[in-house]
Structure formats: C-alpha cells, structure tokens
C-alpha positions as CSV (number, residue, x, y, z in Angstrom):
1,M,36.6,-39.2,3.8
2,V,33.7,-40.2,6.1
3,G,32.9,-43.3,8.0
4,A,30.8,-44.9,10.8
5,T,31.2,-48.1,12.7
6,G,29.7,-50.0,15.6
7,Q,26.2,-50.7,14.3
8,E,25.1,-53.7,12.2
9,N,23.4,-51.8,9.5
10,Y,23.7,-48.2,8.2
11,D,21.5,-46.1,6.0
12,Q,23.3,-45.1,2.7
13,R,21.4,-41.8,2.7
14,S,23.1,-40.7,6.0
15,V,26.5,-41.6,4.7
16,L,25.9,-39.8,1.4
17,G,24.8,-36.7,3.2
18,C,28.1,-36.6,5.1
19,I,30.4,-37.2,2.2
20,R,28.6,-34.7,-0.1
21,R,29.5,-32.1,2.5
22,L,33.2,-32.8,1.7
23,S,32.9,-33.1,-2.1
24,H,35.1,-30.0,-2.5
25,R,38.0,-32.1,-1.1
26,G,37.7,-34.8,-3.7
27,P,36.1,-33.7,-7.0
28,D,37.3,-36.7,-9.1
29,A,35.1,-39.6,-7.6
30,L,32.6,-40.2,-4.9
31,N,31.9,-43.6,-3.5
32,V,30.2,-45.3,-0.6
33,Q,30.7,-48.8,0.8
34,I,28.4,-50.3,3.4
35,G,29.2,-53.6,5.1
36,R,28.2,-55.4,8.2
37,G,29.4,-53.2,11.1
38,F,30.7,-50.3,9.0
39,A,29.9,-47.6,6.4
40,F,32.7,-45.8,4.6
41,A,32.6,-43.1,2.0
42,H,35.3,-41.2,0.1
43,A,35.5,-38.2,-2.2
44,R,38.7,-38.7,-4.2
45,L,41.3,-36.3,-5.4
46,S,43.3,-38.5,-7.9
47,I,47.0,-38.0,-7.5
48,I,48.6,-41.5,-7.6
49,D,47.3,-44.2,-10.1
50,L,44.6,-42.0,-11.5
51,G,42.2,-44.6,-12.8
52,P,39.0,-45.9,-11.1
53,Q,40.7,-49.1,-10.0
54,S,42.2,-47.1,-7.2
55,D,39.0,-45.4,-6.0
56,Q,38.0,-45.7,-2.4
57,P,36.8,-47.1,-0.1
58,F,39.2,-49.8,-1.0
59,S,38.9,-53.4,0.1
60,D,41.2,-56.4,0.1
61,E,39.2,-59.3,-1.5
62,A,40.7,-62.1,0.6
63,T,40.4,-60.6,4.1
64,G,37.7,-57.9,3.6
65,V,40.0,-55.3,5.2
66,T,38.6,-51.9,4.0
67,V,40.1,-48.4,4.2
68,T,39.0,-44.9,3.5
69,Y,42.1,-42.7,3.4
70,N,43.2,-39.1,2.9
71,G,46.8,-38.3,2.1
72,E,49.9,-39.8,0.6
73,I,52.4,-42.5,1.5
74,F,55.6,-41.2,0.0
75,N,57.5,-44.4,0.4
76,Y,54.8,-46.6,-1.1
77,R,57.0,-47.9,-3.9
78,E,59.6,-49.2,-1.4
79,L,56.9,-50.8,0.8
80,R,55.3,-52.3,-2.3
81,K,58.6,-54.1,-3.2
82,Q,58.9,-55.4,0.4
83,L,55.4,-56.7,0.4
84,C,55.8,-58.3,-3.0
85,Q,58.9,-60.2,-1.6
86,L,56.6,-61.4,1.2
87,G,54.2,-62.9,-1.3
88,H,51.6,-60.1,-1.7
89,R,50.1,-59.5,-5.2
90,F,48.8,-56.1,-6.2
91,R,45.9,-55.2,-8.5
92,T,46.7,-51.5,-8.6
93,K,49.7,-49.1,-8.6
94,S,48.2,-47.0,-5.8
95,D,49.6,-46.2,-2.3
96,T,46.1,-47.0,-1.0
97,E,46.5,-50.7,-1.7
98,V,50.0,-50.6,-0.2
99,L,48.5,-49.2,3.0
100,V,45.9,-52.0,3.1
101,R,48.4,-54.7,2.5
102,A,50.9,-53.2,5.0
103,Y,48.2,-53.5,7.6
104,I,47.4,-57.1,6.6
105,E,51.1,-58.0,6.8
106,W,52.3,-56.1,9.9
107,E,49.0,-54.9,11.6
108,L,49.5,-51.8,13.7
109,N,53.3,-52.3,13.7
110,G,53.2,-51.3,10.1
111,L,52.5,-47.7,11.0
112,N,56.1,-47.1,11.9
113,R,57.1,-48.1,8.3
114,L,54.9,-45.4,6.7
115,D,56.6,-42.2,5.5
116,G,53.9,-39.7,4.6
117,M,50.9,-37.5,5.5
118,F,47.8,-39.5,6.2
119,A,44.6,-39.9,8.1
120,F,42.5,-43.0,7.6
121,G,39.8,-45.2,8.9
122,L,40.3,-49.0,8.5
123,Y,37.8,-51.8,9.2
124,D,39.0,-55.3,9.9
125,P,36.1,-57.8,9.7
126,R,38.3,-60.6,11.0
127,N,38.1,-59.1,14.5
128,R,35.2,-56.6,13.9
129,M,37.6,-53.7,14.8
130,T,37.9,-50.3,13.3
131,I,41.0,-48.2,13.7
132,L,41.4,-44.4,13.0
133,V,45.0,-43.2,12.5
134,R,46.5,-39.7,12.0
135,D,50.1,-39.1,10.8
136,R,52.9,-38.2,13.1
137,V,52.8,-34.4,13.0
138,G,49.2,-33.8,12.0
139,I,49.5,-32.8,8.4
140,K,46.1,-34.5,7.6
141,P,43.1,-33.9,9.9
142,L,40.7,-36.5,11.4
143,Y,37.7,-35.9,13.6
144,F,35.4,-38.4,15.4
145,A,32.2,-38.5,17.5
146,D,31.1,-41.2,19.8
147,L,27.4,-41.3,19.2
148,S,24.3,-43.2,20.3
149,D,24.4,-45.3,17.1
150,G,28.2,-45.9,16.9
151,V,31.3,-43.9,16.2
152,A,31.4,-41.5,13.1
153,F,34.5,-39.9,11.7
154,A,35.4,-37.5,8.9
155,S,38.1,-35.3,7.5
156,Q,36.2,-32.2,8.6
157,P,33.8,-31.8,11.6
158,S,31.0,-30.2,9.5
159,A,30.5,-33.5,7.7
160,L,29.7,-35.1,11.0
161,L,27.0,-32.6,11.7
162,Q,25.1,-34.2,8.8
163,W,24.9,-37.5,10.8
164,P,21.4,-37.7,12.3
165,S,22.5,-38.4,15.9
166,C,25.3,-35.8,16.0
167,P,24.6,-32.8,18.3
168,R,24.7,-29.4,16.8
169,R,26.0,-27.1,19.5
170,P,29.2,-25.0,19.8
171,D,31.7,-25.9,22.5
172,P,32.3,-23.0,24.9
173,I,35.8,-24.1,25.7
174,G,36.6,-24.5,22.0
175,V,35.4,-21.0,21.5
176,S,37.8,-19.7,24.2
177,S,40.6,-21.7,22.7
178,F,40.0,-20.2,19.3
179,L,40.1,-16.7,20.6
180,S,43.3,-17.3,22.4
181,C,45.1,-19.5,20.0
182,R,43.2,-19.3,16.7
183,A,42.4,-23.0,17.0
184,A,40.9,-25.4,19.4
185,L,43.8,-27.2,21.1
186,G,44.3,-30.9,22.1
187,Q,41.2,-33.1,21.4
188,K,38.9,-30.1,21.6
189,T,37.0,-28.7,18.7
190,L,34.5,-25.8,18.2
191,F,31.7,-28.5,18.0
192,S,30.3,-30.0,21.2
193,G,30.6,-33.8,21.0
194,I,33.1,-33.9,18.2
195,K,36.8,-34.6,19.0
196,K,40.0,-34.2,17.1
197,L,42.3,-37.2,16.8
198,E,45.6,-35.7,17.8
199,P,48.8,-36.1,15.7
200,G,50.6,-39.4,16.1
201,C,47.6,-41.0,17.7
202,L,45.2,-43.8,16.8
203,A,41.8,-44.8,18.0
204,V,40.7,-48.4,18.3
205,I,37.0,-49.0,18.1
206,S,35.9,-52.4,19.2
207,G,33.0,-53.8,21.3
208,G,31.4,-50.4,21.6
209,R,34.5,-48.8,23.2
210,V,36.8,-46.2,21.8
211,T,40.5,-46.4,23.0
212,V,42.8,-43.6,22.0
213,R,46.6,-44.0,22.3
214,R,49.7,-42.6,20.9
215,W,51.4,-44.7,18.2
216,W,54.4,-42.3,17.6
217,T,56.5,-40.2,19.9
218,W,59.3,-37.7,19.3
219,D,62.9,-39.0,19.2
220,R,64.3,-36.8,21.9
221,N,68.0,-37.8,21.3
222,P,68.7,-38.1,17.6
223,A,72.3,-37.9,16.4
224,P,73.4,-34.3,15.8
225,V,73.7,-33.3,12.2
226,D,75.9,-30.8,10.3
227,S,74.9,-28.5,7.4
228,R,75.6,-31.2,4.8
229,E,73.4,-33.7,6.6
230,L,70.6,-31.1,7.1
231,T,70.5,-30.3,3.4
232,S,70.5,-34.0,2.6
233,L,67.4,-34.4,4.8
234,I,65.6,-31.5,3.2
235,S,66.6,-32.6,-0.3
236,S,65.4,-36.1,0.3
237,A,62.0,-34.8,1.7
238,V,61.5,-32.6,-1.4
239,E,62.4,-35.5,-3.8
240,R,59.9,-37.9,-2.1
241,Q,57.1,-35.3,-2.0
242,L,57.4,-34.4,-5.7
243,V,56.2,-38.0,-6.6
244,A,52.8,-37.7,-8.2
245,D,50.9,-38.8,-11.4
246,A,49.3,-35.4,-11.5
247,P,50.8,-31.9,-12.0
248,V,52.8,-30.4,-9.1
249,A,53.4,-26.7,-8.3
250,M,54.9,-24.8,-5.4
251,L,54.2,-21.6,-3.4
252,L,57.0,-19.1,-3.5
253,S,57.0,-16.1,-1.3
254,G,60.7,-15.2,-1.7
255,G,61.2,-15.8,2.0
256,L,64.0,-18.1,3.3
257,D,61.8,-21.2,3.6
258,S,60.2,-21.2,0.1
259,S,63.4,-20.1,-1.5
260,I,65.1,-23.2,-0.1
261,L,62.3,-25.4,-1.6
262,A,62.7,-23.6,-4.9
263,Y,66.4,-24.4,-4.9
264,E,65.8,-28.0,-4.1
265,V,63.1,-28.3,-6.8
266,A,65.4,-26.7,-9.4
267,K,68.4,-28.9,-8.3
268,Q,66.3,-32.0,-8.9
269,A,65.4,-30.7,-12.4
270,S,61.7,-31.5,-11.8
271,P,59.9,-30.8,-15.0
272,G,56.7,-28.8,-15.0
273,V,56.9,-27.5,-11.4
274,V,55.5,-23.9,-11.6
275,C,56.1,-21.4,-8.8
276,F,53.1,-19.3,-7.7
277,T,53.3,-16.1,-5.7
278,G,50.5,-14.0,-4.1
279,S,50.9,-10.3,-4.7
280,V,49.2,-7.9,-2.2
281,R,48.9,-4.3,-3.2
282,G,51.0,-2.0,-1.1
283,R,54.8,-1.6,-0.9
284,D,55.2,-3.0,2.6
285,Y,53.1,-6.1,1.8
286,D,54.1,-7.2,-1.7
287,E,56.6,-10.1,-1.8
288,A,56.4,-10.6,-5.6
289,P,59.8,-8.8,-6.3
290,Y,61.6,-11.2,-4.0
291,A,59.9,-14.2,-5.4
292,S,60.7,-13.2,-8.9
293,L,64.4,-12.9,-8.0
294,V,64.4,-16.4,-6.7
295,A,62.5,-17.9,-9.7
296,E,64.9,-16.1,-12.0
297,T,68.0,-17.3,-10.1
298,F,66.9,-20.9,-10.2
299,R,65.2,-20.7,-13.7
300,L,61.8,-21.8,-12.5
301,P,58.6,-20.9,-14.3
302,H,56.7,-18.3,-12.2
303,R,53.2,-16.9,-12.0
304,I,52.1,-14.0,-9.9
305,V,48.6,-13.9,-8.6
306,A,47.0,-10.6,-7.6
307,I,45.3,-10.9,-4.2
308,P,42.2,-8.6,-3.8
309,P,42.8,-6.3,-0.9
310,D,39.5,-6.5,0.9
311,P,37.4,-9.7,1.3
312,S,33.6,-9.5,1.2
313,V,31.4,-11.0,3.8
314,D,30.1,-13.5,1.3
315,L,33.6,-14.7,0.5
316,V,34.4,-15.1,4.1
317,K,31.2,-17.1,4.6
318,K,32.1,-19.3,1.7
319,I,35.6,-20.1,3.0
320,V,34.4,-20.6,6.6
321,M,31.9,-23.1,5.4
322,L,34.4,-24.9,3.2
323,R,36.9,-25.0,6.1
324,S,34.4,-25.9,8.9
325,H,36.3,-23.4,11.0
326,P,36.5,-19.7,11.5
327,M,39.6,-18.1,9.9
328,G,42.0,-17.2,12.7
329,M,45.0,-16.6,10.6
330,H,44.9,-13.3,8.7
331,N,46.4,-14.7,5.5
332,E,43.8,-17.4,4.8
333,V,41.7,-15.4,2.3
334,A,44.9,-14.7,0.4
335,M,45.9,-18.3,0.6
336,Y,42.4,-19.3,-0.7
337,H,42.8,-17.0,-3.8
338,L,46.3,-18.3,-4.4
339,A,45.2,-22.0,-4.1
340,R,42.3,-21.4,-6.4
341,S,44.7,-20.1,-9.1
342,V,47.1,-23.1,-8.6
343,A,44.3,-25.6,-8.8
344,E,43.3,-24.5,-12.3
345,D,46.2,-26.6,-13.7
346,H,47.6,-28.5,-10.7
347,K,46.6,-31.0,-8.1
348,V,49.6,-30.9,-5.8
349,V,51.4,-27.9,-4.3
350,L,54.6,-27.8,-2.1
351,T,54.6,-25.2,0.7
352,G,57.1,-24.0,3.2
353,E,55.0,-24.4,6.4
354,G,56.8,-25.9,9.4
355,A,60.2,-24.2,9.1
356,D,59.2,-21.3,11.4
357,E,58.1,-23.7,14.1
358,L,61.1,-26.0,13.8
359,F,63.9,-23.4,13.3
360,A,62.7,-20.6,15.6
361,G,61.3,-18.4,12.9
362,Y,59.1,-16.5,15.3
363,G,61.8,-14.4,16.8
364,K,59.6,-12.4,19.1
365,I,58.2,-15.4,20.9
366,F,61.3,-17.6,20.7
367,R,63.1,-14.8,22.6
368,L,60.7,-15.3,25.5
369,P,63.5,-17.0,27.6
370,F,65.4,-13.7,27.3
371,D,62.5,-11.7,28.6
372,H,61.9,-14.2,31.4
373,Q,65.5,-13.9,32.5
374,R,65.2,-10.1,32.5
375,S,61.9,-10.3,34.4
376,Q,63.6,-12.5,37.1
377,I,66.5,-10.0,37.5
378,I,64.3,-7.0,37.7
379,R,62.1,-8.3,40.5
380,H,65.0,-7.7,42.9
381,L,64.9,-3.9,42.2
382,P,62.8,-1.3,44.2
383,P,59.1,-1.4,43.2
384,R,59.0,2.0,41.5
385,L,62.1,1.3,39.4
386,Q,60.7,-2.1,38.6
387,R,57.5,-0.6,37.2
388,F,59.5,1.9,35.1
389,I,61.8,-0.8,33.6
390,R,59.1,-3.3,33.0
391,G,57.0,-0.7,31.2
392,S,60.0,0.3,29.1
393,L,60.9,-3.3,28.1
394,G,57.3,-4.4,27.5
395,L,57.4,-6.9,30.4
396,P,54.6,-7.8,32.8
397,Q,54.2,-5.5,35.7
398,R,54.8,-8.4,38.1
399,G,57.1,-11.3,38.0
400,V,55.4,-14.3,36.4
401,S,56.5,-17.9,35.6
402,A,57.8,-18.7,32.1
403,L,54.6,-20.5,31.3
404,D,52.4,-17.5,32.3
405,L,54.6,-15.2,30.3
406,F,54.3,-17.6,27.3
407,L,50.5,-17.7,27.7
408,E,50.3,-13.9,27.7
409,R,52.6,-13.5,24.7
410,Y,51.0,-16.3,22.6
411,S,47.3,-15.4,23.2
412,Y,45.5,-13.2,20.8
413,F,42.7,-12.6,23.3
414,P,44.4,-12.9,26.8
415,L,42.3,-14.0,29.7
416,P,41.8,-10.4,31.1
417,L,40.3,-9.2,27.8
418,K,38.0,-12.2,27.5
419,E,36.8,-11.7,31.1
420,Q,36.3,-8.0,30.4
421,L,34.0,-8.8,27.4
422,A,32.4,-12.1,28.5
423,T,28.8,-12.7,29.4
424,A,28.2,-14.0,32.9
425,Q,27.3,-17.5,31.5
426,W,30.5,-17.8,29.4
427,L,32.6,-16.3,32.3
428,G,31.5,-19.3,34.4
429,D,32.2,-21.7,31.6
430,L,35.7,-20.3,31.2
431,D,36.6,-20.9,34.8
432,G,39.7,-18.7,34.4
433,D,40.6,-20.6,31.2
434,A,41.3,-23.6,33.3
435,A,41.1,-26.1,30.4
436,L,43.4,-24.0,28.2
437,R,45.9,-23.6,31.0
438,E,45.8,-27.3,31.7
439,H,46.6,-28.0,28.0
440,F,49.5,-25.6,28.0
441,G,50.8,-26.8,31.3
442,L,50.8,-30.5,30.3
443,L,52.8,-29.8,27.1
444,W,55.1,-27.4,29.0
445,H,56.0,-29.9,31.7
446,E,56.0,-32.9,29.4
447,C,58.9,-31.5,27.5
448,G,61.2,-30.5,30.4
449,G,64.5,-28.9,29.5
450,T,65.1,-25.2,29.1
451,V,62.5,-22.5,28.5
452,F,63.5,-22.5,24.8
453,D,63.1,-26.2,24.6
454,R,59.6,-25.9,26.0
455,V,58.6,-23.1,23.7
456,S,59.9,-25.2,20.7
457,H,58.0,-28.3,22.0
458,F,54.7,-26.4,22.2
459,F,55.1,-24.9,18.8
460,V,55.6,-28.3,17.2
461,R,53.0,-30.2,19.3
462,S,50.2,-27.6,19.3
463,H,50.8,-24.6,17.1
464,L,52.0,-26.5,14.0
465,P,49.1,-28.9,13.7
466,A,46.7,-26.0,13.8
467,L,48.7,-24.3,11.0
468,L,48.8,-27.5,9.0
469,E,45.1,-27.9,9.3
470,M,44.5,-24.4,8.0
471,V,46.8,-25.1,5.0
472,D,45.1,-28.5,4.4
473,N,41.5,-27.2,4.6
474,T,42.2,-24.0,2.6
475,T,43.9,-25.8,-0.3
476,M,41.5,-28.9,-0.2
477,A,38.6,-26.4,-0.4
478,V,39.6,-26.1,-4.1
479,G,40.7,-29.7,-4.7
480,L,44.4,-29.0,-4.2
481,E,46.7,-31.2,-2.0
482,A,49.3,-29.2,-0.1
483,R,52.6,-31.0,0.8
484,V,55.0,-29.7,3.4
485,P,58.6,-31.0,3.0
486,F,59.9,-29.2,6.2
487,V,57.5,-31.3,8.2
488,D,59.1,-34.6,7.1
489,H,59.2,-36.6,10.4
490,A,62.9,-37.4,10.3
491,L,63.7,-33.7,9.6
492,T,61.3,-32.6,12.4
493,S,62.9,-34.8,15.0
494,V,66.4,-33.5,14.1
495,A,65.4,-29.9,14.1
496,L,63.5,-30.1,17.3
497,N,66.5,-31.3,19.1
498,M,69.0,-28.8,17.8
499,P,70.5,-26.5,20.4
500,A,69.0,-23.0,20.7
501,R,72.1,-21.4,19.1
502,A,71.6,-23.5,15.9
503,R,68.2,-21.8,15.5
504,L,68.4,-18.4,17.1
505,K,71.6,-16.5,17.8
506,W,72.7,-13.0,18.8
507,N,74.5,-11.2,15.9
508,S,77.3,-10.0,18.3
509,T,78.1,-9.3,21.9
510,A,77.3,-5.6,21.2
511,A,73.9,-6.6,19.7
512,F,73.1,-8.6,22.8
513,L,74.1,-5.7,25.2
514,S,72.0,-3.3,23.1
515,A,69.0,-5.7,23.2
516,A,69.2,-5.9,26.9
517,V,67.7,-2.4,27.2
518,Q,65.1,-2.7,24.4
519,P,61.7,-4.5,24.1
520,I,61.7,-7.5,21.8
521,S,59.6,-5.7,19.2
522,L,62.5,-3.3,18.6
523,F,65.5,-5.7,18.4
524,S,64.0,-8.9,17.0
525,E,65.6,-9.7,13.6
526,R,67.9,-6.7,14.1
527,A,70.1,-7.8,17.0
528,D,69.6,-11.5,16.4
529,T,69.2,-14.0,13.5
530,S,66.7,-16.8,13.3
531,K,66.8,-20.1,11.4
532,V,70.6,-20.2,11.8
533,A,71.0,-23.8,10.7
534,L,69.0,-23.2,7.5
535,R,71.0,-20.0,6.7
536,E,74.3,-21.7,7.2
537,A,73.2,-24.7,5.1
538,Y,71.9,-22.7,2.1
539,G,73.6,-19.4,2.4
540,H,76.0,-20.2,-0.4
541,V,73.2,-20.8,-3.0
542,L,70.5,-18.3,-2.1
543,P,70.6,-14.6,-3.3
544,A,71.9,-12.2,-0.6
545,A,68.7,-10.2,-0.7
546,I,66.8,-13.2,0.4
547,L,69.1,-14.0,3.3
548,K,69.0,-10.4,4.5
549,R,65.3,-9.6,4.2
550,R,63.0,-9.5,7.3
551,K,60.3,-12.0,7.8
552,L,56.8,-11.0,6.5
553,G,54.8,-14.2,6.3
554,F,52.4,-13.5,3.5
555,P,50.9,-10.5,5.2
556,V,47.8,-8.5,4.6
557,P,47.3,-5.1,6.2
558,L,44.7,-6.0,8.8
559,G,45.3,-2.8,10.9
560,Q,44.2,-0.7,7.9
561,W,41.3,-3.0,7.2
562,A,39.9,-2.8,10.7
563,A,40.2,1.0,10.8
564,G,38.7,1.5,7.3
565,T,35.3,1.2,5.6
566,A,36.0,-2.4,4.4
567,S,35.4,-3.8,7.9
568,A,32.1,-2.0,8.3
569,P,29.9,-4.9,7.0
570,F,31.7,-7.3,9.3
571,R,31.3,-5.0,12.3
572,R,27.6,-4.7,11.6
573,L,27.3,-8.5,11.9
574,L,29.0,-8.4,15.3
575,L,26.7,-5.6,16.6
576,D,23.5,-6.8,15.0
577,S,20.6,-7.6,17.2
578,N,20.7,-11.2,16.0
579,S,24.4,-11.6,16.6
580,A,25.4,-15.1,17.6
581,I,28.5,-14.0,19.5
582,V,26.4,-12.4,22.2
583,S,26.1,-15.8,23.7
584,Y,29.7,-15.4,24.7
585,L,30.5,-11.6,24.7
586,D,28.3,-8.9,26.3
587,G,26.9,-6.8,23.5
588,S,27.3,-3.4,25.1
589,R,30.9,-4.1,26.3
590,L,31.8,-5.4,22.8
591,R,30.4,-2.2,21.3
592,S,32.4,0.0,23.6
593,W,35.6,-2.0,23.0
594,L,35.2,-1.8,19.2
595,G,34.4,1.9,19.3
596,A,37.3,2.9,21.6
597,N,39.8,5.4,20.2
598,R,43.1,3.6,19.5
599,P,46.0,3.9,17.0
600,I,45.8,1.8,13.9
601,S,47.2,-1.6,14.9
602,D,47.6,-4.9,13.2
603,D,47.1,-6.6,16.6
604,F,43.7,-5.0,17.0
605,G,42.9,-5.7,13.4
606,K,43.6,-9.4,14.0
607,Q,41.3,-9.4,17.0
608,V,38.5,-7.8,15.0
609,W,39.1,-10.3,12.2
610,M,38.9,-13.2,14.6
611,L,35.6,-12.0,16.2
612,C,34.0,-11.4,12.8
613,N,35.0,-14.9,11.6
614,L,33.7,-16.4,14.8
615,E,30.4,-14.6,14.4
616,I,30.1,-15.9,10.8
617,F,31.1,-19.4,11.9
618,L,28.5,-19.5,14.7
619,R,25.7,-18.2,12.4
620,E,26.5,-20.6,9.5
621,H,26.9,-23.8,11.5
622,F,24.5,-23.4,14.5
623,A,21.8,-20.9,13.6
C-alpha cells in the first residue's frame, strides 16, 4: 500500500510510480484513488472475499471514509455481526469493509477491538484527518515521510523514494544500527527522512502536523496460566489464523515451535494445509529428517524444498531490492527460496516466529543475568585472578552494567570494531553509538524488574519487530502472506509475564554447579532447558526426538561460505574502487580486517555477510 495526504491535489503518475515499486506484494490487483486532500494506492494479494468488490483503496459511500490496508483482521466475522446489530449494512464479505465500518462506528476506540496483523492508512473527509496505524506487535510494516508537499506513507521505504520530494540519502545512524542489530531500531530507518511507525502506534495527520502516539501497551499483570490454558491460547490463535478464502500452507523445520503448530493444524483437521521444509546440504544443517518425522506423526502432507548452498550476487541484489533492506539474518536467502516454492500453490503460510523471543529460546543471551551475576562476584577478587577467570568464562575484562553486557552480547558489530574500521566522518556521526545506546537504555529502564525481565522486554519490543519485518518482506516478495500464531497479542502478553523459571530452567543442581565454571557457549542447552512452558504443555504429544534436539534455527553454513570461494564475488564488491561502503568504513582497514588470519567462524561469516549486503543495498538504492 501507498498513500499521501496533506495537499489538495495529487498527480496520479507520482502515486502510480510508488505503488508499482510494491507490485510484488500484491499481484492480484492494482488500484489508485485520488480525492481532495489524499491519494491512496493499493497492490492487492487476495485472501478474503477474492472478487474485485473488495479491491482497495476501499471507501464508504455515505461518509467518504477511505482506507488502504495491508494484513488481516482475524476476528472480522465477529465484528461484522456486532456492526450489523448496530445497523450497518455491508456490500462485501471482506475484512477491509469491517475495518472501515469499525472506524465509522467506534473511531479510534475501535482499534482495541481488532485481533489481527495490520498496517493501514485511513482518510476521514469529515474532519480532513488521516490516520496511520500499525498492529500491536509489528507484524505488518508501515513507513512514512513528512515532506514539503505533505506526508507520504508505504509498506516499504523504497516505494517512498519514488515520491518526487523524498530525499534519497542513507541515514548514518541507521547504518550503524543495522551493523549492530541487523535492523534500524525505533523510528529510525536506513533512509534519511523516512521513519518507521513503531508497533502499537498510530500517527494522526491533520492541519499539516503529524502526531505519533501509542494506542496499545503491554498488559504487565495478566492472570497466570497453566499448561492447559497455554495450549488453549495457542490452539485458538492457530484456528483464527487458518481462516482464508485462499490456500494455506505452513513452514515446518522439525523444531519445537513449528512442530507445535503442526500438531495444532492436524488437531483441527484443516484440509489442504501442506507443510514445507527447506533442506540445506550438509549433515549438521539439514532439518528435513526431523520435519519428516513430525509430518508423519501428525499425518500432514509434506514437501521438502532443496535450498541451493551458495547465493549469487545477482540473487542477493534481487532480494535486497524486493525487501528494501540489506539482509542481516543469514537465513533470508533460504527463506526466499522456500517462500517461492510455497507461493506456487498457496497464498498464506503459517510460521513459528515469535516463540524464541517470548519463551527464551535464545539460551545464550537469555542467560545473560547469570553472567552478570558471575561478573559482579568476580570483581571482588584480586586483579590477576579476575583476568584469568573472566577470560576462561568469556566475560568482559572489567565489570560492566547489565545493560552494557547486553549491548556487547547482542551486537554483531560491537562499538570497538566499528570504531576500528570507521572513517573519520562516520566516527563523528556515531558519537560513540549514542543514539543506539539511548534506544537500548530507554527500553531497558522502561521495563524495570529483573535483568531477565529487561532482556525479555527488549526482545519483544525491538528484536521481534525486526524479525517479523524480515519474514513479511521476504514472503511478500513472492506474493505470499506469512501469519505468526505465536505472536497473537493475548498469547504474547501472557508469555512476556511468565516467570523466568517457566521459560528457562537449570536441568538440575549439579548442572547449575557445573555451568558456574563454564562459558555460556559450552553449557547452553546442555545444563539448561529453554521454552519450559511450551515443552510442558506439548511434551505428551510431540515425538521425543523433537523435544530433545538442540536448536538450529534454519541455519546455513556462513563460516564455510565466508572462508571459501563462494564469497569471493561479494568481497570484490566490498574492496572495489567504487565501493559505497567506504563512506562509512576505511578501505585499507577493511581490507586488512577481511584478510586477517582467523579460524573458520560463523560469527565472522555473519559479519562478512552483513557488510556485503550493506554494500549491495547502498549501491542499489543510492548510487
């Protein structure tokens, strides 16, 4: 979707230029509507009420209220019944019309009635006001730019670059945020002048002013739930998200999260739901045998998609342009291949994203409170003994705050490495990563509670939206809508407020004592167990092999890629005389860093991958 507001008259050619940049997201219909004070456009992926009567932009004939909208309202049938009882009459069976009429009836108070994933722009001619709204957790993306000729918005920032008055410059702080966190955090983007509407927020555009405020906040004290209630929440979320008038599939890795979804899909006897698994060559990286076990156990149709091992530069360019973002997560090429196969026969796919963030699936970083405690104890020892123990346990060589320790562990490119490689200009822009530290600090202190609570809060408020955006853009690149049942807002609130022991626990007292003298990398998932609540709720129905297996997370062997010949074309881009990244990183220092002798490491592979993607992104969008 694309829109602009705040000017009396708009040129249709400008709007068409923007929406055509997003035609991959909606291959079924493309429409533009221009009125006094607004211009909306929409590229439709038809999922509910497939006929042209539900095409967008969609207007209410009586009031003129007009919407362009991306996503699904899962409870649209219930809301439709309520609105009919209040006297509304419908001309379609779509959730889009329900959204419009819910606004007409309840105005902004109607947002709290919506259960779904959505981002939309709505123009109300009765008060000449436009509102932009993003769903609670950030499943669907929304960007906007306050320009000289009004406010423009879109599902992806690259569409806004087509708007004549939009600047075309990278944002240096966004670049730093990407290198640290694989995404620009908060309202920041990689595009100067373009902002992200954050999850659970709305923007009111009226009288030439843009006012952003939060329309939804986390329930910090929901009633505690037991295993039966947890399974009921998950089952209900899956049931609602299977609703579609188009074929539905699901991604199955054979990990805990997707196996739970497979069980719920099978339990509900959903006809036609096919499981898809990506198979990566190499014994340590292929999850297909686990996925096949789950599909056979629950008698679900199953297709295995071979994932090519080494992406070409041209393929990475294509995905980066479709995504409007450099790939920061190493599985995105594999996800693209898988999504393309699913999209051949399906328009909707269920995925297991969100469970790791909600139920402490990243054991190495959710154990940060343990490392912080150890660091605090060690600081009372003699300096020489401190240095030895800190080195043995993988702890910082000086005592740091829990927030600083989290920043160090979470960052792919920690500040010292960025400062080592940075040009003088970018070093000044970074200002010690002050903007990034401010973002982390605000979230850290906003949460309060224990260190574990704060880590959980950050993952759901900041890490999860970036992950969801990756999933959305990678699947929508091929005209496929991804739905994420674990990110149901009721389930999210409950999970986020579970005690730490319900998500991550020591296997025994002996395991805890053994872990005390080991670095996290050695004991994680050996001395402790993550996603405790999910394992207890579904342990009786899942195969034992699934419950016992270690987390892989749809991996590809990036360490081998970075050390081998497959990365050579990408390295040449980085070191080319016309490299775009030299605006940020000193060329000679970068060459030395890339050429240094080091063991094969996936961490280094991820860093090289991110730099190569950033180079391609900068060239394709700003050259």
